[in-house]
mmCIF file as gemmi writes it, N, C-alpha and C atoms, coordinates in Angstrom:
data_model
loop_
_atom_site.group_PDB
_atom_site.id
_atom_site.type_symbol
_atom_site.label_atom_id
_atom_site.label_alt_id
_atom_site.label_comp_id
_atom_site.label_asym_id
_atom_site.label_entity_id
_atom_site.label_seq_id
_atom_site.pdbx_PDB_ins_code
_atom_site.Cartn_x
_atom_site.Cartn_y
_atom_site.Cartn_z
_atom_site.occupancy
_atom_site.B_iso_or_equiv
_atom_site.pdbx_formal_charge
_atom_site.auth_seq_id
_atom_site.auth_asym_id
_atom_site.pdbx_PDB_model_num
ATOM 1 N N . ILE Axp A 1 ? 33.844 3.658 35.381 1 0 ? 1 A 1
ATOM 2 C CA . ILE Axp A 1 ? 33.622 4.218 34.055 1 0 ? 1 A 1
ATOM 3 C C . ILE Axp A 1 ? 32.444 3.487 33.424 1 0 ? 1 A 1
ATOM 4 N N . ILE Axp A 2 ? 31.529 4.251 32.874 1 0 ? 2 A 1
ATOM 5 C CA . ILE Axp A 2 ? 30.36 3.69 32.204 1 0 ? 2 A 1
ATOM 6 C C . ILE Axp A 2 ? 30.38 4.135 30.747 1 0 ? 2 A 1
ATOM 7 N N . ASN Axp A 3 ? 30.348 3.181 29.833 1 0 ? 3 A 1
ATOM 8 C CA . ASN Axp A 3 ? 30.316 3.485 28.407 1 0 ? 3 A 1
ATOM 9 C C . ASN Axp A 3 ? 28.882 3.848 28.027 1 0 ? 3 A 1
ATOM 10 N N . MET Axp A 4 ? 28.669 5.075 27.585 1 0 ? 4 A 1
ATOM 11 C CA . MET Axp A 4 ? 27.328 5.55 27.222 1 0 ? 4 A 1
ATOM 12 C C . MET Axp A 4 ? 27.198 5.733 25.712 1 0 ? 4 A 1
ATOM 13 N N . GLU Axp A 5 ? 27.769 4.797 24.949 1 0 ? 5 A 1
ATOM 14 C CA . GLU Axp A 5 ? 27.684 4.886 23.501 1 0 ? 5 A 1
ATOM 15 C C . GLU Axp A 5 ? 26.278 4.512 23.045 1 0 ? 5 A 1
ATOM 16 N N . TRP Axp A 6 ? 25.576 5.444 22.431 1 0 ? 6 A 1
ATOM 17 C CA . TRP Axp A 6 ? 24.196 5.234 21.996 1 0 ? 6 A 1
ATOM 18 C C . TRP Axp A 6 ? 24.097 5.133 20.474 1 0 ? 6 A 1
ATOM 19 N N . GLY Axp A 7 ? 25.221 4.916 19.785 1 0 ? 7 A 1
ATOM 20 C CA . GLY Axp A 7 ? 25.229 4.929 18.327 1 0 ? 7 A 1
ATOM 21 C C . GLY Axp A 7 ? 24.299 3.935 17.666 1 0 ? 7 A 1
ATOM 22 N N . ALA Axp A 8 ? 24.122 2.771 18.268 1 0 ? 8 A 1
ATOM 23 C CA . ALA Axp A 8 ? 23.282 1.742 17.664 1 0 ? 8 A 1
ATOM 24 C C . ALA Axp A 8 ? 21.95 1.599 18.399 1 0 ? 8 A 1
ATOM 25 N N . PHE Axp A 9 ? 21.557 2.593 19.162 1 0 ? 9 A 1
ATOM 26 C CA . PHE Axp A 9 ? 20.348 2.506 19.977 1 0 ? 9 A 1
ATOM 27 C C . PHE Axp A 9 ? 19.092 2.422 19.128 1 0 ? 9 A 1
ATOM 28 N N . SER Axp A 10 ? 18.968 3.322 18.161 1 0 ? 10 A 1
ATOM 29 C CA . SER Axp A 10 ? 17.77 3.332 17.325 1 0 ? 10 A 1
ATOM 30 C C . SER Axp A 10 ? 18.016 4.174 16.081 1 0 ? 10 A 1
ATOM 31 N N . THR Axp A 11 ? 17.396 3.791 14.99 1 0 ? 11 A 1
ATOM 32 C CA . THR Axp A 11 ? 17.493 4.602 13.773 1 0 ? 11 A 1
ATOM 33 C C . THR Axp A 11 ? 16.26 5.479 13.61 1 0 ? 11 A 1
ATOM 34 N N . GLY Axp A 12 ? 15.273 5.325 14.505 1 0 ? 12 A 1
ATOM 35 C CA . GLY Axp A 12 ? 14.032 6.071 14.385 1 0 ? 12 A 1
ATOM 36 C C . GLY Axp A 12 ? 13.996 7.366 15.166 1 0 ? 12 A 1
ATOM 37 N N . LEU Axp A 13 ? 15.062 7.687 15.873 1 0 ? 13 A 1
ATOM 38 C CA . LEU Axp A 13 ? 15.076 8.919 16.656 1 0 ? 13 A 1
ATOM 39 C C . LEU Axp A 13 ? 15.352 10.116 15.759 1 0 ? 13 A 1
ATOM 40 N N . PRO Axp A 14 ? 14.754 11.265 16.034 1 0 ? 14 A 1
ATOM 41 C CA . PRO Axp A 14 ? 14.999 12.451 15.204 1 0 ? 14 A 1
ATOM 42 C C . PRO Axp A 14 ? 16.423 12.967 15.379 1 0 ? 14 A 1
ATOM 43 N N . LEU Axp A 15 ? 16.993 13.486 14.297 1 0 ? 15 A 1
ATOM 44 C CA . LEU Axp A 15 ? 18.335 14.06 14.334 1 0 ? 15 A 1
ATOM 45 C C . LEU Axp A 15 ? 18.242 15.576 14.4 1 0 ? 15 A 1
ATOM 46 N N . THR Axp A 16 ? 19.129 16.171 15.17 1 0 ? 16 A 1
ATOM 47 C CA . THR Axp A 16 ? 19.193 17.628 15.244 1 0 ? 16 A 1
ATOM 48 C C . THR Axp A 16 ? 20.184 18.129 14.203 1 0 ? 16 A 1
ATOM 49 N N . GLU Axp A 17 ? 20.251 19.426 14.012 1 0 ? 17 A 1
ATOM 50 C CA . GLU Axp A 17 ? 21.223 19.993 13.075 1 0 ? 17 A 1
ATOM 51 C C . GLU Axp A 17 ? 22.647 19.676 13.523 1 0 ? 17 A 1
ATOM 52 N N . PHE Axp A 18 ? 22.863 19.545 14.824 1 0 ? 18 A 1
ATOM 53 C CA . PHE Axp A 18 ? 24.193 19.222 15.346 1 0 ? 18 A 1
ATOM 54 C C . PHE Axp A 18 ? 24.558 17.77 15.039 1 0 ? 18 A 1
ATOM 55 N N . ASP Axp A 19 ? 23.582 16.87 15.148 1 0 ? 19 A 1
ATOM 56 C CA . ASP Axp A 19 ? 23.804 15.467 14.793 1 0 ? 19 A 1
ATOM 57 C C . ASP Axp A 19 ? 24.2 15.349 13.323 1 0 ? 19 A 1
ATOM 58 N N . GLU Axp A 20 ? 23.484 16.048 12.466 1 0 ? 20 A 1
ATOM 59 C CA . GLU Axp A 20 ? 23.747 15.971 11.032 1 0 ? 20 A 1
ATOM 60 C C . GLU Axp A 20 ? 25.097 16.579 10.671 1 0 ? 20 A 1
ATOM 61 N N . ALA Axp A 21 ? 25.478 17.679 11.32 1 0 ? 21 A 1
ATOM 62 C CA . ALA Axp A 21 ? 26.781 18.302 11.062 1 0 ? 21 A 1
ATOM 63 C C . ALA Axp A 21 ? 27.911 17.383 11.514 1 0 ? 21 A 1
ATOM 64 N N . LEU Axp A 22 ? 27.755 16.772 12.674 1 0 ? 22 A 1
ATOM 65 C CA . LEU Axp A 22 ? 28.777 15.862 13.183 1 0 ? 22 A 1
ATOM 66 C C . LEU Axp A 22 ? 28.891 14.636 12.288 1 0 ? 22 A 1
ATOM 67 N N . ASP Axp A 23 ? 27.766 14.107 11.839 1 0 ? 23 A 1
ATOM 68 C CA . ASP Axp A 23 ? 27.773 12.951 10.949 1 0 ? 23 A 1
ATOM 69 C C . ASP Axp A 23 ? 28.456 13.287 9.628 1 0 ? 23 A 1
ATOM 70 N N . ALA Axp A 24 ? 28.157 14.449 9.064 1 0 ? 24 A 1
ATOM 71 C CA . ALA Axp A 24 ? 28.745 14.852 7.787 1 0 ? 24 A 1
ATOM 72 C C . ALA Axp A 24 ? 30.256 15.01 7.885 1 0 ? 24 A 1
ATOM 73 N N . ALA Axp A 25 ? 30.754 15.377 9.061 1 0 ? 25 A 1
ATOM 74 C CA . ALA Axp A 25 ? 32.191 15.587 9.248 1 0 ? 25 A 1
ATOM 75 C C . ALA Axp A 25 ? 32.924 14.319 9.678 1 0 ? 25 A 1
ATOM 76 N N . SER Axp A 26 ? 32.191 13.232 9.897 1 0 ? 26 A 1
ATOM 77 C CA . SER Axp A 26 ? 32.827 11.999 10.367 1 0 ? 26 A 1
ATOM 78 C C . SER Axp A 26 ? 33.493 11.253 9.211 1 0 ? 26 A 1
ATOM 79 N N . ILE Axp A 27 ? 34.31 10.248 9.572 1 0 ? 27 A 1
ATOM 80 C CA . ILE Axp A 27 ? 34.971 9.46 8.524 1 0 ? 27 A 1
ATOM 81 C C . ILE Axp A 27 ? 34.025 8.42 7.919 1 0 ? 27 A 1
ATOM 82 N N . ASN Axp A 28 ? 32.877 8.19 8.55 1 0 ? 28 A 1
ATOM 83 C CA . ASN Axp A 28 ? 31.876 7.242 8.05 1 0 ? 28 A 1
ATOM 84 C C . ASN Axp A 28 ? 30.488 7.877 8.05 1 0 ? 28 A 1
ATOM 85 N N . PRO Axp A 29 ? 30.264 8.911 7.249 1 0 ? 29 A 1
ATOM 86 C CA . PRO Axp A 29 ? 28.96 9.569 7.278 1 0 ? 29 A 1
ATOM 87 C C . PRO Axp A 29 ? 27.825 8.616 6.903 1 0 ? 29 A 1
ATOM 88 N N . GLY Axp A 30 ? 26.751 8.691 7.676 1 0 ? 30 A 1
ATOM 89 C CA . GLY Axp A 30 ? 25.589 7.857 7.422 1 0 ? 30 A 1
ATOM 90 C C . GLY Axp A 30 ? 25.692 6.436 7.935 1 0 ? 30 A 1
ATOM 91 N N . GLU Axp A 31 ? 26.811 6.084 8.543 1 0 ? 31 A 1
ATOM 92 C CA . GLU Axp A 31 ? 27.017 4.707 8.995 1 0 ? 31 A 1
ATOM 93 C C . GLU Axp A 31 ? 26.447 4.434 10.376 1 0 ? 31 A 1
ATOM 94 N N . GLN Axp A 32 ? 26.516 5.394 11.278 1 0 ? 32 A 1
ATOM 95 C CA . GLN Axp A 32 ? 26.085 5.125 12.653 1 0 ? 32 A 1
ATOM 96 C C . GLN Axp A 32 ? 25.535 6.365 13.292 1 0 ? 32 A 1
């Protein structure tokens, strides 16, 4: 099993509409 969590990889990468929708629906929007 390989953990591929990229949440803290970079803040400079562009976000897609899917990224923004998922973030808005999370329990910590804008955190990671």
